[in-house]
N, C-alpha and C positions, 0 to 999 in steps of 0.2 A: 467863360473863364476872365476875371481882372486880376490881374497883377499874379497870375498863378495862387491868388488867395480861394478867388470863388468859382465854381462848377455848377452848373444849372443840370440838373437832371430831370427834365419834366417827365421817366417813368417813374419816379421815386413815389410809393403810396403807402398808405398805411391802413388796416380794413375799417378802421372808425373814423378817419380823418375825413372831413366835410369832403363834399363835391362842388367843383367851380366850375366854370365854363372851360373845357379842354381840359381836367383834369382835376387833381384834388388840393387843396390847403398844405402842403406837408413840407416841412423845411428840415431838414436835415445837417447837423455842425458835427465836426469834428476837428479833433486839435491833441494831436500826439499823441495816435494811438485811438482816441476815447470819443467814441459817439453817441450823437441824440438825435430822439427822431422828436419835432415836436408838431403840434396841429390844434388848429385854431377849435375849441369846443361845437359840438356839431349844434348843439343850442343855440347860440347865436348866429353863426352861421348856417342857417338853414333853408329850407324850401323858398320863402317868402324872401329872403335876403339874394337869393340866385335869381328869383324871377324880377324882383325892382331892377337890380345890378342890369340884368340882360336886356331887359325892355325900356330902362328908361337912362342908363350911363351917357350915350351917346345920341341920346336923341335930341331934336331941335325944342328949342324953347315955345314952350306950352300948358295949359292949367297943368298938364298931368306930373308935365317936367318940374313944375315949381313942386307940386305935392309930392313928386320924388325927393327934392331938394330938401323937404320940411321934414320927410321922411327919415332921410340921411344924416339929418342935422339931430334926430333923435335918437338913430343907431349909434353915431359916435359918441354921443353923450351917456349910451347903457353903455359901450364896449369900454371907454374910459373907467366907468364907475364899478365894474367888475374887478374883485379881489383876483390876482393871476390865476388861484386855483380853476376858478369858475372860468377864464377864459381861455387859460393853454393845457391842451393835455402832452404828456412828454413819456417816452420810454430810452432807456440805455438800448443802446446796441451791443452784441459782443463785442469784444476787445480788437483791435484793427490792427495790433503789433505783430511783427512776422518773428 
């Protein structure tokens, strides 16, 4: 929790959200009794994405790591070029007002 505003819940999940190392990419945003879950498109954060990150993110410098960094730059360009509706999925959650 940061400044009583942000709560990290590592068990938050959604059946259509992409898997990540240690869980899923799912964000739940709540404000004034309303909440939404947002997750990246599984077509963007796919098996290749997870494999590349797992294998190379923290690897020492090598030709393989350099190839990963080039792949990562292309992936970033792809992500930045996508319209929001192709990048993210969202669902409104039931009202949380008491």
